[in-house]
C-alpha positions in Angstrom: -54.5 24.1 -16.9 -57.0 21.1 -17.8 -58.5 24.1 -19.9 -55.8 25.3 -21.9 -54.2 21.6 -22.4 -57.6 19.9 -23.7 -57.8 22.6 -27.0 -54.3 21.9 -27.6 -55.1 17.8 -27.4 -58.2 18.4 -30.1 -55.5 20.6 -31.9 -53.2 18.0 -32.4 -55.7 15.2 -33.0 -57.1 16.8 -35.7 -53.5 17.6 -37.2 -52.9 13.8 -37.1 -55.8 13.0 -38.7 -55.3 15.6 -41.8 -51.7 14.1 -42.1 -53.2 10.5 -42.2 -55.5 11.7 -45.0 -53.0 14.1 -47.2 -50.1 10.4 -46.5 -52.9 8.6 -48.3 -53.8 10.9 -51.1 -50.2 12.0 -52.0 -49.7 8.0 -52.3 -52.3 7.5 -54.6 -51.2 10.4 -56.3 -47.6 8.9 -56.9 -49.3 5.4 -58.1 -50.8 7.3 -60.6 -48.2 9.5 -61.7 -46.3 7.0 -63.9 -49.4 6.3 -65.9 -49.9 10.3 -66.5 -46.4 10.0 -67.5 -46.7 7.1 -70.2 -49.7 8.8 -71.6 -48.4 12.3 -71.7 -45.5 10.5 -73.7 -47.6 8.7 -76.2 -49.4 11.9 -77.0 -46.3 13.7 -77.6 -45.1 11.4 -80.2 -48.3 11.1 -82.0 -48.0 15.1 -81.7 -44.5 14.8 -83.0 -45.1 12.2 -85.4 -48.2 14.2 -87.1 -46.1 17.5 -87.4 -43.4 15.5 -88.6 -46.6 14.4 -91.8 -47.6 17.8 -92.2 -45.9 18.7 -94.9 -46.5 15.7 -96.9 -50.2 16.1 -96.1 -50.3 19.7 -97.1 -49.0 19.0 -100.4 -52.0 16.6 -100.9 -54.9 18.3 -99.6 -57.4 16.0 -100.8 -56.4 12.9 -98.3 -58.8 13.0 -95.1 -58.0 12.8 -91.4 -60.0 9.6 -91.4 -57.2 7.7 -93.5 -55.0 8.0 -90.8 -56.4 5.9 -88.3 -53.0 4.8 -86.3 -53.5 8.4 -84.9 -55.2 9.2 -81.7 -57.8 11.9 -81.9 -55.5 14.4 -80.3 -53.1 13.9 -82.7 -55.7 14.4 -85.3 -56.9 18.0 -84.2 -53.9 19.0 -83.8 -52.9 17.9 -87.7 -55.5 19.3 -89.2 -55.1 22.9 -86.9 -51.4 22.7 -88.6 -52.7 21.8 -91.9 -55.2 24.7 -91.7 -51.9 27.2 -90.6 -50.0 25.8 -93.6 -53.1 26.3 -95.9 -53.6 30.1 -94.6 -49.9 30.8 -95.0 -50.0 29.3 -98.8 -52.9 32.1 -99.7 
């Protein structure tokens, strides 16, 4: 009987240790989640602002992206890609 119980006790101990490790991992993810959501909101806002301004920039192609210091790098890349698409459509 002992030979049957010992493996089960070891298995239960391993499962409890894994449960504790996963609980701390989940807690850490829950702490980081609001920060990630805030960052995502900022990036989406920059993207939306860049897309809203893109028709104006398409009319003035001499304006460089460096003249937009308030935009983040992600928004600048998105803006640059959208400007290229607008120029290709006009051609």
